[in-house]
Structure formats: structure tokens, C-alpha cells
GURO-913793 format. One line per 4 residues: number of its first residue (from 1); their letters; for each residue x, y, z of C-alpha. Coordinates in pm, 1 decimal, decimal comma, always signed. Example, Ala and Ser with C-alpha at 12.3 -4.5 7.8 and 13.67 -1.06 7.14 Angstrom:
2
1 = AS = +1230,0:-450,0:+780,0; +1367,0:-106,0:+714,0
***
This chain:
514
1 = MKKQ = +9288,4:+26658,7:+3146,6; +9442,0:+26329,0:+3035,2; +9727,9:+26367,7:+3284,6; +9480,3:+26432,9:+3564,9
5 = LLLL = +9280,3:+26124,9:+3465,7; +9591,4:+25905,8:+3461,2; +9696,1:+26041,2:+3801,6; +9349,2:+25971,0:+3940,2
9 = MLVV = +9359,9:+25615,7:+3803,1; +9701,6:+25559,5:+3963,8; +9576,4:+25690,4:+4300,1; +9264,3:+25471,8:+4283,5
13 = TTLS = +9472,7:+25166,7:+4185,9; +9722,1:+25231,0:+4464,2; +9451,9:+25280,0:+4727,4; +9270,0:+24968,8:+4615,5
17 = ACAT = +9598,3:+24776,1:+4633,3; +9659,3:+24847,0:+5002,3; +9658,9:+24543,4:+5229,8; +9708,0:+24476,8:+5599,5
21 = NPVT = +10049,2:+24349,1:+5703,6; +9970,2:+24015,3:+5877,1; +10250,3:+24070,6:+6131,2; +10234,4:+24440,8:+6216,8
25 = GKSE = +9869,0:+24510,3:+6139,8; +9964,5:+24818,2:+5935,7; +9807,8:+24905,4:+5601,8; +10067,9:+24879,4:+5322,7
29 = LSLI = +10092,6:+24890,9:+4945,4; +10055,0:+24550,4:+4781,9; +10010,5:+24499,2:+4408,4; +10091,8:+24128,8:+4447,4
33 = SEQQ = +9797,0:+23915,1:+4557,7; +9845,3:+23633,8:+4806,7; +9772,3:+23382,3:+4531,3; +10045,7:+23537,4:+4312,6
37 = ELAI = +10281,7:+23547,2:+4608,4; +10236,0:+23175,3:+4675,2; +10274,0:+23092,4:+4305,6; +10597,2:+23294,8:+4272,9
41 = GAQQ = +10751,0:+23125,0:+4576,0; +10653,1:+22778,0:+4456,3; +10783,2:+22846,0:+4103,7; +11113,1:+23009,0:+4195,9
45 = YGPA = +11215,2:+22810,2:+4504,3; +11359,2:+22510,8:+4319,0; +11555,6:+22700,6:+4050,4; +11689,8:+22944,2:+4311,9
49 = RQSQ = +11823,9:+22656,5:+4522,0; +11974,4:+22496,4:+4211,9; +12156,7:+22815,7:+4116,1; +12303,5:+22843,1:+4466,6
53 = GGDY = +12448,9:+22489,9:+4474,8; +12146,7:+22265,6:+4519,5; +12018,8:+22097,7:+4833,5; +12271,1:+21959,9:+5081,4
57 = NVDR = +12207,0:+21585,3:+5078,4; +12520,1:+21430,7:+5233,0; +12356,8:+21450,6:+5576,2; +11981,2:+21442,5:+5517,7
61 = ELTT = +11917,5:+21434,4:+5891,9; +12062,3:+21786,0:+5915,5; +11795,2:+21918,8:+5679,0; +11531,6:+21730,2:+5879,2
65 = YVNE = +11660,4:+21898,1:+6194,0; +11662,1:+22246,5:+6039,0; +11309,1:+22189,1:+5910,6; +11193,3:+22081,4:+6257,9
69 = VGQR = +11330,8:+22400,9:+6412,5; +11177,2:+22607,2:+6131,7; +10835,7:+22443,6:+6161,3; +10839,4:+22496,0:+6538,5
73 = LAAV = +10880,4:+22869,8:+6474,8; +10638,6:+22872,8:+6182,5; +10370,1:+22727,3:+6408,5; +10368,3:+23051,2:+6613,4
77 = SDRK = +10389,1:+23284,2:+6313,0; +10119,5:+23546,8:+6261,3; +10058,9:+23410,7:+5913,5; +9999,8:+23051,3:+5818,6
81 = LPYE = +10185,1:+22960,4:+5499,7; +10316,2:+22637,9:+5341,7; +10656,0:+22698,1:+5504,4; +10953,9:+22497,5:+5377,8
85 = FKVI = +11309,1:+22496,5:+5510,7; +11603,1:+22365,9:+5307,2; +11979,7:+22354,4:+5357,3; +12174,1:+22473,4:+5050,9
89 = NNSV = +12506,4:+22312,1:+4963,8; +12699,9:+22637,1:+4957,3; +12989,8:+22758,5:+5172,8; +12887,0:+23125,2:+5157,4
93 = PNAW = +12718,5:+23208,0:+5491,2; +12368,2:+23313,6:+5387,1; +11998,7:+23261,1:+5442,2; +11699,7:+23389,4:+5245,9
97 = AMPG = +11322,9:+23379,4:+5228,7; +11100,2:+23386,1:+4922,5; +10735,1:+23488,5:+4915,6; +10505,4:+23215,6:+5037,9
101 = GKIS = +10733,7:+23092,3:+5316,0; +11004,7:+22928,0:+5105,3; +11319,2:+22957,1:+5320,2; +11676,8:+22835,8:+5279,4
105 = INRG = +11991,0:+22846,4:+5489,1; +12337,1:+22774,4:+5350,9; +12563,8:+22505,5:+5484,9; +12822,4:+22783,8:+5530,4
109 = LLTE = +12603,2:+22974,7:+5774,7; +12527,8:+22667,5:+5985,0; +12899,2:+22621,3:+6051,3; +12915,2:+22971,5:+6204,4
113 = LKSE = +12630,5:+22914,4:+6454,5; +12682,9:+22791,2:+6809,7; +12336,6:+22691,0:+6929,5; +11984,9:+22598,8:+6826,8
117 = SELA = +11863,7:+22933,5:+6959,9; +12096,2:+23109,4:+6711,4; +11955,9:+22889,5:+6433,7; +11607,6:+22983,0:+6555,4
121 = AVLG = +11707,8:+23350,8:+6537,4; +11809,1:+23310,1:+6170,4; +11497,4:+23115,3:+6073,0; +11264,5:+23335,3:+6280,0
125 = HEIV = +11402,9:+23642,2:+6105,2; +11340,0:+23485,2:+5762,7; +10991,6:+23369,0:+5865,0; +10899,3:+23729,8:+5943,6
129 = HAAA = +11022,3:+23840,5:+5599,6; +10781,0:+23588,5:+5446,7; +10493,9:+23642,4:+5692,2; +10509,7:+24022,9:+5667,6
133 = RHGA = +10517,6:+24002,2:+5286,6; +10846,9:+24192,1:+5261,4; +10936,6:+24022,0:+4933,5; +10592,9:+24093,2:+4784,9
137 = RSMS = +10617,0:+24454,6:+4903,2; +10954,3:+24495,6:+4730,5; +10807,0:+24347,5:+4413,6; +10512,6:+24588,9:+4434,5
141 = KGIL = +10750,6:+24883,3:+4452,8; +10942,7:+24741,4:+4159,2; +10622,3:+24717,6:+3955,6; +10547,9:+25084,0:+4019,0
145 = LQAG = +10898,1:+25183,6:+3914,5; +10936,6:+24952,0:+3616,1; +10574,2:+24893,6:+3511,0; +10635,1:+24521,5:+3503,5
149 = VAGA = +10806,9:+24220,7:+3653,1; +11061,0:+24017,5:+3456,8; +11002,8:+23649,1:+3384,7; +11189,0:+23342,0:+3498,1
153 = AIAT = +11564,5:+23354,6:+3494,3; +11797,8:+23162,4:+3270,3; +12144,6:+23106,3:+3410,5; +12467,1:+23113,2:+3216,7
157 = QGTG = +12766,4:+22912,1:+3329,8; +13004,7:+23085,4:+3570,0; +13308,5:+22972,7:+3765,9; +13098,5:+22793,5:+4027,6
161 = YADL = +12739,4:+22724,5:+4129,0; +12708,4:+23037,3:+4343,5; +12855,2:+23249,1:+4065,2; +12587,4:+23166,1:+3810,6
165 = AQMG = +12501,4:+23492,2:+3636,3; +12139,3:+23559,6:+3554,3; +12017,2:+23650,8:+3208,1; +11782,3:+23945,7:+3248,7
169 = AGIG = +11623,1:+24025,2:+3584,2; +11481,5:+23694,6:+3701,4; +11234,8:+23710,9:+3987,7; +11415,2:+23439,8:+4182,4
173 = AQLI = +11752,8:+23609,3:+4155,1; +11605,6:+23941,8:+4264,8; +11425,8:+23793,9:+4563,2; +11726,7:+23617,4:+4714,6
177 = TQKY = +11968,5:+23910,1:+4670,7; +11743,4:+24206,8:+4744,1; +11804,0:+24443,7:+5033,0; +11480,9:+24475,5:+5226,7
181 = GRDA = +11552,9:+24814,9:+5377,4; +11603,5:+24919,1:+5738,2; +11234,7:+24910,7:+5833,9; +11190,1:+24554,7:+5706,6
185 = ERES = +11507,9:+24439,6:+5883,2; +11393,8:+24601,2:+6208,4; +11055,9:+24428,7:+6178,0; +11219,0:+24092,2:+6114,7
189 = DYYG = +11458,2:+24133,9:+6408,0; +11179,7:+24249,4:+6641,8; +10909,8:+23997,1:+6555,4; +11163,8:+23720,9:+6498,4
193 = MQYM = +11262,4:+23748,0:+6864,8; +10893,4:+23744,2:+6961,8; +10850,4:+23422,7:+6762,5; +11151,5:+23272,5:+6941,2
197 = VRAG = +10989,1:+23336,8:+7278,5; +10653,9:+23198,1:+7163,8; +10828,2:+22883,8:+7036,2; +11017,7:+22838,5:+7365,2
201 = YDPQ = +11364,3:+22957,3:+7257,5; +11595,7:+23188,0:+7450,4; +11592,8:+23519,5:+7256,9; +11948,9:+23580,2:+7376,4
205 = GAVN = +12037,6:+23375,6:+7068,1; +11931,7:+23669,0:+6847,0; +12166,6:+23904,2:+7032,6; +12452,6:+23653,2:+7008,9
209 = LQRT = +12383,6:+23610,1:+6637,3; +12401,9:+23983,3:+6563,9; +12722,6:+24014,1:+6767,2; +12872,6:+23731,9:+6559,1
213 = FIKL = +12770,1:+23911,7:+6242,0; +12934,5:+24235,0:+6358,7; +13260,5:+24053,6:+6438,2; +13269,4:+23880,3:+6102,6
217 = SEGR = +13183,0:+24198,5:+5913,4; +13470,1:+24378,6:+6083,9; +13697,7:+24101,8:+5953,8; +13551,3:+24177,4:+5608,8
221 = RQDW = +13547,6:+23815,7:+5500,4; +13465,7:+23814,0:+5130,4; +13219,6:+23526,6:+5153,4; +13021,3:+23715,6:+5415,2
225 = LSGM = +13019,0:+24032,0:+5208,4; +12872,3:+23837,7:+4916,5; +12630,1:+23644,5:+5136,1; +12433,7:+23741,0:+5445,6
229 = FASH = +12568,5:+24094,5:+5462,2; +12466,7:+24176,8:+5105,4; +12095,7:+24134,3:+5179,5; +12093,8:+24169,0:+5562,6
233 = PPSQ = +12358,4:+24430,9:+5651,6; +12462,4:+24402,6:+6019,3; +12502,3:+24709,8:+6236,6; +12565,9:+24803,5:+6596,1
237 = ERVQ = +12220,8:+24962,2:+6594,5; +12063,6:+24622,0:+6531,0; +12260,6:+24471,8:+6818,8; +12146,3:+24749,1:+7054,4
241 = NNIA = +11785,3:+24716,3:+6938,7; +11794,5:+24342,6:+7011,0; +11948,5:+24403,4:+7355,0; +11677,7:+24658,9:+7437,5
245 = LLAT = +11402,4:+24420,8:+7326,7; +11562,6:+24131,8:+7518,3; +11524,4:+24328,9:+7842,8; +11146,0:+24338,0:+7793,1
249 = LPKG = +11100,6:+23969,9:+7709,0; +11050,4:+23674,7:+7947,0; +11374,6:+23522,9:+8073,2; +11483,7:+23170,3:+7997,2
253 = GEQG = +11392,7:+22949,0:+7707,5; +11593,7:+22683,8:+7528,6; +11943,8:+22751,3:+7400,5; +11997,0:+22400,0:+7263,6
257 = VARF = +12376,4:+22418,8:+7253,3; +12436,0:+22045,2:+7301,1; +12158,2:+21943,3:+7062,0; +12281,0:+22178,4:+6790,6
261 = RAKT = +12637,2:+22052,5:+6832,7; +12521,1:+21690,8:+6805,2; +12311,5:+21756,8:+6495,6; +12593,4:+21942,5:+6316,8
265 = TGLT = +12877,8:+21707,6:+6410,3; +12899,0:+21563,2:+6058,6; +12896,9:+21907,5:+5902,8; +13174,0:+22027,7:+6133,1
269 = RSEP = +13379,7:+21716,3:+6066,0; +13353,7:+21763,9:+5687,9; +13450,7:+22134,0:+5691,0; +13811,7:+22063,0:+5580,5
273 = AYDA = +13675,5:+21874,3:+5277,2; +13460,3:+22168,2:+5169,7; +13746,5:+22407,3:+5232,2; +13961,4:+22199,7:+4994,3
277 = YDKG = +13676,4:+22195,5:+4742,2; +13628,4:+22573,0:+4753,0; +14000,8:+22628,0:+4703,4; +13993,4:+22374,7:+4420,4
281 = REAL = +13717,4:+22572,3:+4247,9; +13925,9:+22889,2:+4283,5; +14228,0:+22712,9:+4135,9; +14020,5:+22584,5:+3844,0
285 = AKGD = +13890,1:+22934,2:+3775,0; +14249,8:+23056,7:+3758,1; +14348,0:+22776,5:+3520,2; +14565,1:+22592,8:+3774,5
289 = LATA = +14441,8:+22244,4:+3682,9; +14706,4:+22050,4:+3876,8; +14616,9:+22224,0:+4204,1; +14245,4:+22191,6:+4136,2
293 = KRLA = +14280,7:+21816,5:+4075,7; +14489,1:+21767,5:+4388,7; +14236,4:+21955,8:+4602,8; +13941,7:+21770,2:+4448,8
297 = GRAI = +14114,4:+21442,2:+4533,2; +14172,1:+21558,8:+4890,1; +13807,1:+21660,1:+4927,3; +13690,1:+21320,9:+4797,6
301 = ALEP = +13921,3:+21137,5:+5038,1; +13781,8:+21335,4:+5332,9; +13413,4:+21311,0:+5230,9; +13347,7:+21050,9:+4958,1
305 = KEAH = +12969,3:+21098,4:+4971,9; +12971,8:+21457,9:+4841,2; +12873,6:+21479,1:+4471,8; +13016,1:+21830,3:+4423,2
309 = FYGL = +13368,9:+21697,7:+4472,3; +13332,2:+21452,9:+4181,1; +13176,9:+21732,7:+3978,9; +13491,5:+21938,5:+4034,9
313 = MGDV = +13708,7:+21642,9:+3934,3; +13499,0:+21607,0:+3619,1; +13549,2:+21975,0:+3538,0; +13925,1:+21934,6:+3576,3
317 = EQKN = +13927,4:+21632,1:+3344,7; +13715,9:+21822,4:+3093,0; +13956,2:+22117,6:+3096,0; +14242,6:+21870,2:+3043,9
321 = RHLK = +14053,1:+21733,6:+2740,2; +14018,3:+21394,0:+2908,5; +13652,2:+21376,5:+2805,4; +13581,9:+21010,6:+2881,1
325 = AAVV = +13742,2:+21047,2:+3223,0; +13522,2:+21353,9:+3282,8; +13210,6:+21147,7:+3202,6; +13314,8:+20891,3:+3465,5
329 = QYNK = +13334,0:+21165,3:+3730,4; +13000,0:+21321,1:+3630,1; +12842,3:+20975,0:+3646,2; +12961,2:+20942,1:+4007,5
333 = AAGL = +12831,2:+21289,8:+4091,4; +12488,4:+21227,5:+3936,9; +12466,1:+20893,6:+4115,2; +12525,6:+21057,8:+4452,7
337 = NPGF = +12297,4:+21356,6:+4389,0; +12051,9:+21293,6:+4102,6; +11857,5:+21609,3:+4180,8; +12123,2:+21865,1:+4084,6
341 = FYYY = +12130,3:+22021,6:+3737,7; +12504,0:+22077,9:+3702,5; +12618,7:+21718,7:+3654,6; +12368,0:+21659,5:+3373,4
345 = LQRG = +12463,1:+21988,7:+3211,0; +12834,8:+21909,3:+3216,7; +12788,0:+21549,3:+3108,4; +12563,1:+21668,9:+2827,4
349 = LVGE = +12821,0:+21923,0:+2706,9; +13090,6:+21654,5:+2707,9; +12853,6:+21410,4:+2538,2; +12801,2:+21661,6:+2257,6
353 = QLNL = +13179,2:+21676,2:+2203,1; +13199,9:+21295,4:+2204,9; +12910,4:+21270,8:+1953,5; +12699,4:+21080,1:+2206,7
357 = TSQA = +12399,1:+21259,5:+2063,3; +12113,2:+21075,2:+2232,0; +12275,9:+21073,6:+2576,6; +12378,6:+21437,5:+2545,1
361 = RSDL = +12028,6:+21547,1:+2450,5; +11876,0:+21351,7:+2740,2; +12121,2:+21501,7:+2990,1; +12074,8:+21858,3:+2864,4
365 = ERSV = +11695,5:+21831,3:+2867,5; +11709,7:+21697,2:+3222,8; +11936,5:+21983,1:+3329,0; +11704,7:+22256,7:+3198,6
369 = KLLP = +11408,9:+22104,4:+3382,0; +11602,9:+22166,1:+3703,1; +11756,6:+22499,7:+3599,8; +11734,8:+22660,4:+3253,2
373 = TADA = +12084,8:+22758,6:+3141,2; +12216,7:+22927,2:+2830,1; +12483,0:+22657,6:+2792,8; +12226,1:+22378,1:+2781,2
377 = YNSL = +11992,4:+22556,4:+2539,9; +12281,1:+22645,3:+2309,0; +12400,6:+22284,6:+2295,3; +12045,6:+22156,7:+2245,1
381 = GNLA = +12027,4:+22398,0:+1952,7; +12350,8:+22254,4:+1812,1; +12220,8:+21897,8:+1844,3; +11886,2:+21982,9:+1682,4
385 = RKAG = +12060,0:+22166,5:+1398,0; +12290,5:+21872,6:+1332,0; +11987,5:+21639,8:+1321,9; +11805,4:+21866,5:+1074,1
389 = RLDE = +11536,9:+21977,5:+1320,7; +11584,4:+22340,8:+1223,6; +11269,9:+22493,0:+1378,1; +11357,0:+22326,9:+1708,9
393 = AKGY = +11714,4:+22454,8:+1680,3; +11592,4:+22809,7:+1616,3; +11375,4:+22791,8:+1927,7; +11672,2:+22692,0:+2143,1
397 = YAKV = +11906,3:+22952,6:+1994,1; +11643,6:+23224,1:+2042,9; +11644,3:+23154,4:+2419,4; +12018,6:+23223,8:+2434,5
401 = AGSQ = +12059,9:+23493,9:+2169,8; +11967,1:+23779,4:+2403,6; +12219,0:+23685,8:+2673,1; +12545,8:+23865,6:+2736,4
405 = GELG = +12887,4:+23727,2:+2650,8; +13037,3:+23505,8:+2385,7; +12770,5:+23236,4:+2414,4; +12494,3:+23486,5:+2338,5
409 = KQAY = +12683,9:+23604,2:+2030,6; +12734,1:+23248,1:+1909,8; +12366,7:+23164,1:+1952,6; +12259,9:+23486,3:+1779,6
413 = GALV = +12490,3:+23405,6:+1488,1; +12348,7:+23053,6:+1462,0; +11995,7:+23192,7:+1472,5; +12077,6:+23436,2:+1188,2
417 = DLDL = +12225,3:+23148,5:+985,7; +11901,4:+22952,8:+1011,2; +11638,9:+23225,1:+1005,1; +11762,3:+23516,9:+796,4
421 = NENP = +11625,8:+23393,5:+465,1; +11275,3:+23338,2:+605,6; +11257,5:+23644,6:+830,7; +11502,9:+23911,3:+710,6
425 = DKYI = +11300,4:+24190,0:+875,5; +11376,1:+24042,6:+1221,5; +11746,0:+24107,7:+1175,5; +11801,9:+24379,3:+913,0
429 = KVKA = +11672,8:+24730,8:+976,9; +11592,3:+24979,6:+697,9; +11525,4:+25352,0:+688,8; +11462,2:+25578,7:+384,4
433 = GLDG = +11524,4:+25949,7:+328,2; +11708,5:+26207,9:+122,6; +12086,5:+26239,3:+135,5; +12286,4:+26561,6:+108,8
437 = QGRV = +12263,5:+26551,8:-269,4; +11887,0:+26518,2:-267,5; +11890,4:+26152,2:-369,6; +11633,9:+25905,3:-234,3
441 = VVQI = +11843,6:+25661,4:-32,7; +11788,0:+25371,4:+205,0; +12001,7:+25304,8:+512,1; +12057,0:+24934,2:+579,6
445 = SNPT = +12161,9:+24853,0:+937,9; +12306,9:+24508,9:+1001,2; +12343,9:+24445,3:+1377,0; +12408,3:+24073,1:+1321,9
449 = PRQV = +12750,4:+23904,2:+1342,3; +12721,1:+23799,1:+975,8; +12786,1:+23984,5:+649,7; +12468,6:+24010,0:+439,6
453 = GNLV = +12407,3:+24073,4:+71,1; +12163,9:+24009,4:-218,4; +11945,9:+24268,8:-50,6; +11602,9:+24353,5:-185,2
457 = VLVQ = +11382,1:+24623,4:-34,5; +11008,7:+24667,7:-75,2; +10911,2:+25027,3:-156,7; +10556,7:+25151,2:-97,0
461 = YRNA = +10408,8:+25496,6:-156,1; +10070,6:+25660,1:-222,8; +10031,4:+25820,7:-567,7; +9848,3:+26142,0:-657,5
465 = AGQM = +9520,8:+25949,7:-691,1; +9560,0:+25815,8:-337,3; +9633,2:+25462,3:-450,2; +9902,5:+25256,9:-276,7
469 = QQMQ = +10186,0:+25162,9:-512,5; +10469,0:+24923,3:-444,6; +10787,0:+24803,2:-612,8; +11099,9:+24611,1:-527,9
473 = RALR = +11451,9:+24741,3:-555,8; +11758,6:+24517,0:-556,2; +12059,4:+24677,0:-387,4; +12410,5:+24628,8:-515,1
477 = GSVA = +12678,1:+24529,2:-267,8; +12673,7:+24392,5:+86,6; +12670,9:+24517,1:+444,6; +12937,2:+24395,3:+685,7
481 = AGTR = +12849,3:+24260,3:+1032,4; +12767,0:+24530,7:+1283,1; +12768,3:+24814,8:+1028,1; +12522,3:+25026,4:+831,0
485 = QLFD = +12536,0:+25154,2:+475,8; +12347,3:+25389,4:+242,2; +12216,4:+25270,9:-95,0; +12072,1:+25480,8:-376,1
489 = LRLT = +11716,2:+25363,2:-449,1; +11735,9:+25515,5:-798,3; +11406,2:+25693,7:-745,3; +11531,7:+26051,3:-767,4
493 = GSLV = +11308,7:+26241,0:-1009,2; +11063,3:+25949,5:-1037,2; +10842,6:+26056,5:-744,3; +10697,8:+26396,2:-662,3
497 = EAEL = +10737,9:+26543,7:-312,7; +10388,6:+26440,3:-202,2; +10463,0:+26080,7:-297,4; +10799,7:+26091,2:-122,3
501 = NTLR = +10624,3:+26199,4:+197,3; +10425,1:+25871,7:+196,0; +10728,4:+25650,7:+125,8; +10756,3:+25332,8:+332,5
505 = IGIA = +11043,9:+25085,5:+311,2; +11074,8:+24724,0:+423,0; +11332,5:+24450,4:+374,7; +11210,4:+24180,4:+137,6
509 = RAEL = +11525,2:+23968,7:+107,0; +11867,4:+23930,7:+267,2; +12116,4:+23648,6:+237,1; +12439,1:+23553,6:+406,2
513 = VH = +12759,6:+23637,8:+222,8; +13001,1:+23346,2:+260,0
***
């Protein structure tokens, strides 16, 4: 009966959660309201751009141009949203849309396009994803499968901005890497071309774009495999579908080849600088500091207005233990692009090593406002601990302690150091029972990276009169990090079987063994 009731409730909930697709007019599942959709897009748009390399600001007119093309298409969309269009400073050819009309295109994709109509094809496709609620639909399916949606992401430092790994399953990370499925891609191709026609663009640009994608996928360029192709897989079927649709659409429309070329002249001219930078990042990741420094210098000489290049030079100096020289480079980077988290994070980490406590704290706090990272929170914890603000330090370490890798282990260890005495039950697990000899024993599990001792357990049981009794038992010995151990509670023969059946055990005290 209960199962039938639960099934009925699920059916009722699902039916009541159906909504009309604003683009296709079809009724579809939607457990995400429009208000939630808008809020998610607004919340996640900034951090997602930060984690991908930040906004491209060397040529602000290029972003203005991309936004103009995007808004021209958005004006003919079937759904009015607060559409935004940004250019991301990332060489990986990619574009993505978040719920609520928050759309980005990478610098690396713009360099592969040949006309404004091809740009319109990219942006029109992404507009349909947002207008048709494809992201919200994917989230709704995820809610049904997982019974919940994870919270905001925290990034942990990788080898480059685009390689930032996410702690947990952040909504933003999911939304910009998800595969929409063939039906959603078909819809976006189909209606995206319709939007192009409505906005006055030649839909031939969509066919040319898909042909370009096919060529590049056949070359199996790694950056494409990790970018556009990961979330929008190209196929010959999509090319043929676009060709078939093109035959039914009005002829003509703007191609905008000359205008696109004029607007992207600066970007094309600076391509060698970004190529040197990307190779410099690869060299740094491999530990080849001399090559990384040489390539960073070359990139700066070719394009002195790009902050990322000074950031790379700062990273090289930091790796070489030239900390003051690294600060100089991060200062230049932050001066050129004050809206990017990475320079404040790196300058803060160096400042911590140089004992520039106040400056380091300010930089790290500024970095986490732009993008929360495990590195920043861990260092803020270190600074707070050194200053004696232990509750604040515990809060910072707790944010990092659940993350993967060495940093998560360090933060967890620091958290245990500060919090074990006050809250031993958060870290040490206990279980009672009878061993093979019939003795009443307790199993102490210590999953922490610290050895613990001076253990005291709280024993509770109900006596024959039904009254709750309790006592404490000190345990001799210690438990090594990451191990578990049995201790004799010395209760054998003291309690009858009925009392043993009501036995409850808790940890009352645990201390670090130095």
C-alpha cells in the first residue's frame, strides 16, 4: 500500500511539473521553475567564466561586437530572457549556454570562424538551448535520478585555468560540460537556423559551421575534443539535417564576412602570442621552467596588454622560488585585469609565504569572492590559525577537508588538530559488541590522518528496572591514523544479557598523540 502511495505521489508530482517548451510548444517535464532557472544562471555565470579563464578584456570591442550579434538573435527568440553574451579568455574552441540566457563563447572558437553568419549560427544554437530550457530539463532529470542538486562548486588549483577541477558536482560545472542529447541538439540546430533567418542572417553559415566542425573532429585536435565536441558532438547527420532545412528557408541574408574579419583583426593578430602562452603553460606543467619563462616572455612581447601572460611569468618565478619577483608579475596581471580571481589567489599564496599577512588575507578573500577555491580557503585557514582565530580557521579548513588530493588531506588534518578535543565524535567512530571470546569490546575507528589516544568512551544501558545507566571507560593505548582497534570494556560478567542488548556507546574524549 505504501509503495502504491509513493508511486501515486511521484506520478502526481511529475504530471504537475510538466511545462510547455517555449520554442517547440511541446509539453515536457520541468521540476525547475523559471524563477529558479533565472537564479541559477545569474549565480553560476560569473564563477563558471572565472573557472574557464575569465572574460577576454584585451579587446573589449570584440565582446561588444559579439554581444551585438547575440542580442540581434535574442530579439527574435521565442522566449524573452535577460540574455548576456561574453567572450571567455580561453584557447579551447567552445561555447555554452546556462539557464536564463547566460551565454559564452571562447576566444579559441572565434579564431576558427570565417563570418558573422557562422558566429550567428553558434550564438543562435546556444540561444535555443537557453530558450527551450534544455539546461533546466537536464537538471530536472538529474533531480529525479539523484533526488537532489549539488550546491555551488569550489575549484581546486590545476595546471591551468581551464583545467580547474571541481570539488563535488557543482551546478555550474555540470551545466557547461553536459551533453544535451541528440533531440536537444537537433532542436538547437533547427530553431537556431530559423532565428538566423528572422534576424536577417544567411543560414548557410550554420551549414558551413557544421562542416568546419566535422573537418576538425576528423583531425582529432585535442582542444576540440575537450571543448565544443564534448558537449556538442558533430556528425554528418547534423550537416545533412542543416542542408535539408536550408533548402526550405528563404535565400539570401547577411554573411558578414568583411565585418567579422574587421572585428576580429586584433584577435587574429595576437594568435601567435596565445599559442606561445599555451605552450608555456604546458611546459610549466611538465616542470620545464626555462622553456615556460622563455615562452611567457615571447607572449608578453607580442601582446603586452594580456594579463594571463604576466600571470604565467609569475607562476614561473614562484616555482623558481623567486617570490618577490613573482609578486611583481602578479601585480602587473591584476593591474591589467582586476576582475580575474587567479592573480589574487597566486599573490595571496606567495604573500602567505613571505609573511605579508594582511596583504595575503586581502588577496585571498578577494579571490574567493570571484571564485571559491580550495587553495584560497586552505591558506585563509592557515592565516587565521596563526593569528589565533581558531573558530574562523576551522570554518575555512572545513570547506576544504572534503576535497580530493593532498590539499584536502592537509586541511582535514589541520581541522582534526583544532577540533578533536571539542568534538571527538565528529572524527572518531565507535561500535560495541561481543568478540569471539564473549568479551564486551568496543571497536574504535580512526579515519583521520592523526594518531589518537587518551580515549574515553561513554557507556549507556538500561537496567532491569528500566532505568538508564551510564558510565565512562578509559581505554588503554592509542589508535594509529587510518586504522581501527578493539578494546576490552571490562564489562564481561557485569551486565546481564538483557542489559547488553540495550548497550549504547559514544566517544567522550580523544586527544592527539604527539
